[in-house]
C-alpha positions in Angstrom: 53.0 -27.8 -15.0 50.1 -30.2 -15.8 46.8 -29.7 -13.9 45.8 -32.5 -11.8 42.2 -33.5 -11.2 40.9 -35.1 -8.0 40.4 -38.4 -9.9 44.0 -38.4 -11.3 45.3 -37.6 -7.8 43.2 -40.5 -6.4 44.6 -42.9 -8.9 48.2 -41.8 -8.4 47.9 -42.2 -4.7 46.0 -45.4 -4.8 42.9 -44.4 -2.8 39.2 -44.3 -3.7 38.0 -40.9 -5.0 35.2 -40.7 -2.4 37.7 -41.1 0.4 40.0 -38.5 -1.1 37.2 -36.0 -1.5 36.2 -36.6 2.1 39.8 -36.0 3.3 40.0 -32.9 1.2 36.7 -31.6 2.6 38.1 -32.4 6.2 41.3 -30.5 5.3 39.2 -27.5 4.3 40.0 -27.7 0.6 37.3 -26.4 -1.8 37.2 -29.5 -4.2 33.8 -31.2 -4.2 33.8 -33.3 -7.4 36.2 -35.7 -9.0 36.7 -33.3 -12.0 37.9 -30.4 -9.9 41.5 -29.3 -10.3 44.0 -29.6 -7.5 46.8 -27.2 -7.3 50.3 -28.1 -5.9 49.8 -25.8 -2.8 46.4 -27.6 -2.1 48.3 -31.0 -2.4 50.9 -29.9 0.1 48.2 -28.6 2.6 46.3 -31.9 2.2 49.5 -33.8 3.0 50.2 -31.6 6.0 46.7 -32.2 7.4 46.9 -35.9 6.8 50.3 -36.0 8.7 48.8 -34.1 11.6 45.8 -36.3 11.7 47.8 -39.4 11.8 49.9 -38.1 14.6 53.1 -37.3 12.9 54.8 -34.1 14.2 56.1 -31.6 11.6 57.4 -29.0 14.1 60.9 -30.4 14.2 63.1 -33.2 15.3 62.8 -34.9 18.7 66.5 -35.3 19.2 69.4 -33.0 18.3 73.0 -34.0 18.4 75.7 -31.4 18.6 79.3 -32.2 17.7 82.1 -29.9 18.7 85.7 -30.2 17.9 88.5 -28.0 19.3 92.1 -28.0 18.3 94.8 -26.7 20.7 98.6 -27.0 21.1 100.4 -28.0 24.2 104.1 -27.5 24.8 105.6 -30.6 26.3 109.1 -30.6 27.8 111.4 -33.3 26.4 113.9 -35.4 28.2 116.8 -33.6 26.5 115.5 -30.2 27.6 114.1 -29.1 24.4 110.4 -28.2 24.1 108.0 -30.0 21.8 104.5 -28.9 20.8 101.8 -31.4 20.5 98.5 -30.8 18.6 95.5 -32.0 20.7 92.1 -32.4 19.2 89.1 -32.7 21.6 85.9 -34.0 20.3 82.6 -33.5 22.3 79.3 -35.0 21.3 76.1 -33.8 23.1 72.6 -35.0 22.4 69.5 -33.2 23.5 66.1 -35.0 23.6 62.9 -33.0 23.5 60.7 -33.9 26.5 57.0 -34.5 26.2 56.6 -33.4 29.9 56.6 -29.7 28.9 53.4 -30.0 27.0 51.7 -31.7 29.8 52.9 -29.1 32.3 51.7 -26.3 30.1 48.2 -27.8 30.0 48.0 -28.4 33.7 49.3 -25.1 35.0 46.6 -22.8 33.5 43.8 -25.1 34.8 45.3 -25.0 38.4 45.8 -21.3 38.6 42.2 -20.2 39.3 41.8 -22.9 41.9 45.0 -21.9 43.6 44.0 -18.2 43.4 40.6 -18.8 45.0 42.3 -20.6 48.0 45.1 -18.1 48.5 43.3 -14.8 47.8 41.3 -14.7 51.1 44.3 -15.3 53.2 46.2 -12.5 51.5 43.2 -10.1 51.8 43.0 -10.8 55.5 46.7 -10.3 55.9 46.7 -7.0 54.1 43.7 -5.8 56.1 45.4 -6.7 59.4 48.5 -4.7 58.4 46.5 -1.8 57.4 44.6 -1.8 60.7 47.9 -1.9 62.5 49.3 0.9 60.5 46.1 3.1 61.3 46.3 2.3 65.0 50.0 3.3 65.0 49.3 6.5 63.2 46.4 7.4 65.6 48.5 6.7 68.6 
C-alpha cells in the first residue's frame, strides 16, 4: 500500500492543504505539516470526525423495516364432500422509526431530579417523623 502525504490527500479530496491540516488538528490527529504521512486508519478517523461535525449520524439507521412471511395449509371442504388443502401465505410488513424524543427526555430528566427531590424530601421527612412519633407513643402507652 502506497503511503499518502497530507498534500497528496488534499489534492485527492480537492481541499486546500491548510484547511485539511486544521481539520486533522481538530480531529486529534498528529499531522502538522504537509509532508507528514497519513495512514488509512487516520483517514478513517478523520472521515468519522467530519461526518459527526457535519451532523451525520453513524450509529445506525433511523428506520427499520421487518418483513415476515408465514406459510400454512388449510383444509377446505369441497362441495362433493372430499377435502381439499389450500396453501396460504401471509406477508406482514412492519416499519419501526427511531424517535428523537428519547434523546430529549434523557437530557431533561436528570436535570429535573434534584429539583423534584428538593421539593419532595421535606414532606417525606415530616411524614416519617410523624409515623415514628405515633409508634413511640403507642409503645409507651
